[in-house]
Structures are given as C-alpha cells and as structure tokens.
N, C-alpha and C positions, 0 to 999 in steps of 0.2 A: 094958408098954413093949417087952418082947421080941417080943411078937406084932406090934407096929407095925413094928419094924425088920425082922422077917421078911417082912412084907407089902411093905415098901419094896424089899427085896432081890428079891423075886419080880417086882415091877413093873419094876425095872431090867433084870432078866433078860428079861422079856417084851418090853420095849422094844428090847433088843438083837436079839432074835430077829426082831422086826418089821422092823427096819432091814435086817438081813441078807436077809430075804426080799424086801423091796422092791428092794434093790440087785441081787440075783441075778435077780429077775424083769425088771428094767429092762435088764440087760446081756445076759442069755442069751435070754429069750423075751419079746418085746414083745407077742406075740399072746395071752398068758395073760389070760383074762378075769377069773378070780378066783383069785389066788395062795393064798387061804386054803384052798382045796381041796387044795393040795399040801403042807399042813402034815403033818409026820410024827407025828400023834397017833393 
C-alpha cells in the first residue's frame, strides 16, 4: 500500500510539473513546438 501512495505522490508531482511547463510555455514562448525538449532532465 505504501508503494501505491508513493506512486500517487509521484503522479501528482509530475502533473504539477506538466501544468507549470504548459503555463510557462503559453505565457513566455508561444512559438515553442515541443516544450518536452526543454525539460530539465
């Protein structure tokens, strides 16, 4: 059960990251074709 909750936390974190990326790409650079390439991974 702890593994499941850990996965849920990871999912929530990833969702937040996605939302932040979408927001920033919309406001700052509308011409970005693929925001995934700018991920800091």
